[in-house]
N, C-alpha and C positions, 0 to 999 in steps of 0.2 A: 434425477430429472434432467432434461434437456437444458441447454443454456438458459440461463434465467434472464438475461438481457445482454444487449449490445447496443453501446451509446457511442456515437459518432461526436467527439468534441469538436474535431474539425476535419478538413479534407484529408488530412494526413495523420490524424490521431484517432484511435479507436480503442475503447474499453469494454472488454468482455467479463462478464460477472456469472458465477455459477454458484446455484443454491445446492448445497451437499447434501442429498437426502440417499444416496446410494450406498448399499453396504461396500466394504472394503473389495469384496471379491467381485462384484459387479463392475466397480471402475477399473480393477486390474484386468479383467478380462476384455477391456475396451481400449486399452492403450498399449502402446510399444515402446518399451523403456530401452535405452542404450546400456551396455553392461556396467557403467560408472554408476547411472542413477539406480539401476536395480539392485545394486550393493547398497547403496544411500538408503532407497526404501528399507531392505531387510535389516538396516541398523537403528531403524527409528524405532522405538520403544512404545510409543504412543499410536494406536489405530486412528486416532482422530488426527494426529499429524500425518499419518500415512495417507488418509483419505483426502486430507487437504492437497499434499504432494501430487495424488493421482488427478485430483480435479483441477490442478493447474494444467497437467498434460493434456486433459480433456478440452481446456481453453485453447490452447496451443493448436489441437487439430481444429478447433472450430475457426481459429483464425488463419488456417492452410498452413501450420507448420507441423513438424514432428519434434520429438525429442532428441533427434539428431540435430536439429537446427539450433538447439540451445546450448550454449556453454558459458562458463562462468570463469572471471579471471582471478587472480590471487587474492583479491580481496574478497571475493564471494559475491560479485557483483553479476547478474546475468546478462547475456549479450546474446543477440542473433546472427547467424553465419551470413545474412544478407546487409548486415550494416545498419539494419533499423535499431532504434531503442525500444528496449523492453524493461517493464518493471513488475513485479510479482508481489502477491500479498494472499494470505489467507488467514481466518480466523474463525473458530468454531464452525457454523454451518454455511460459511460463504469463502469464495474465493474469486480472485479477479487478476487480471492482467492488463497492463496498458501497452500499447505499441504505437510508436511514433517515429517520424523523422526528427524530432526535438528530443534532447536529453530529458528525462522526466522520471518522475517517482509516484507510487501508489501505496496506499495503506489503506487496510479496511480493520474497524475495530469494532466489537460489541460494546454498547453502551452499559457500563456497569457501575453501581455506586462505588466499587472498589477504588475506582481512580481518583475520588475524592481524598483517598488517604495518602496518595502518591503526588498529589498536585503540587507541593512545595518543592517537589525534587525536579520537575520541569517547567515550572511556571516561573516567571519573574515580572517582567514588565506588564504581562496580560492580567495580572490581579487588577490592575487600575481600570479595566472596563468589565471585569467578571463581577457577578453579584453572587455571593455564595447561598444566598438563601432563596435565589430565584429558582423557579421551577425547570428552567432549561439550562442550569449550573453544570449537571452531567454532560448534556449533549455538547454544550461548548467545550468543557474540558477534554471531551473526545476528539472533538474537530480539531483543537489546539495540539493534541498529542499525534492524531494523523498528519497535520502540517509537518510538524517537526520530523516525525519518521519519513515521511516522504522526500523532503530535504535533503535528511541524511543520507538517503537511499541515492540521490543525484550527486551529492558531493562526495559521500563516501570516504572519507578521511578520518584516520584515528586521532582522538582528541578533542573532536566535536561534542560539544556539552549542548543538550537541549534547553538547559535552563540558561546558560550563561551565553551562548553563541547564536541562538537562533530566536527572533523575536517575531511574533505575530501581531497583525495590525489589528484594530479593532473591528467587529463585524457583528451581524445579526445573524440570526439561522436562515431567515428568509432570503437573505442576500445571495447564499449559496456560492459566494466568491469572497476571497480576500487577498491579502499580500503578506508577505513576510520577508524579514531581513536576516541574512546569514553575515556575521562578522567573526571572523576567525582568522587568526595569524595574519597573513598579508590579504586576505579575502574579504570584500565586502560586497555581497550579492543581494539583488532583489529577486523575489520569485512571485509569480502568479499562481494563486490556488483557487481550486475549485473543489466543493464538496457536496455530497448528497447523503440522504438517509434511505436506507432501505431496510423496512421492519425495524428490528431493535440496533441496527449498525450503522456505521458511519463510513463513508467511502470517502477518501481525500486523494486528490493527485494534483502535483506541483509542477511548474514548468518555471527555467531561469528566465528573467526578463531581459530582453536584448538591449 
């Protein structure tokens, strides 16, 4: 399908969201990949992953870029040739990118009961405001995971633990925003967090507070 949604967060920040309904062949016919990414695509064993990868290139084209405008540093973090910041995510039937003048991270996740089984691996102080029996427990866990994933994409340093180094402040789902703190080595950074729900998915994006 065409672009699912474009969200303008601020004047210099845009989020592009794609709902992946096309076949691999339909997506492949609509994008132009550089040689490096064509090899990456061919080495992917999952067609779901391939379709997510190609849908991100569709989003780039929707934003006025091509695959040649995107490159990755030695840590795997994506960058745009014009110097703007970009972050990329895809999960099952959705993909999204955020492009901004600020360093930013984005994550989209399907809301699944499975997350309750691994909660103690990435949750610490957040258990103080979570209610395990509440109807919105899975949705809140998904927000918290997305927050920590988004912050990791911004900081992108080996050794950062979601559980030990990133703390999410209390929030309600209707707030659609919160804050979080990264404490790691000599770093002590606070982040602004925004989130939204799309069907059974949760989209989270983060910016470092000035």
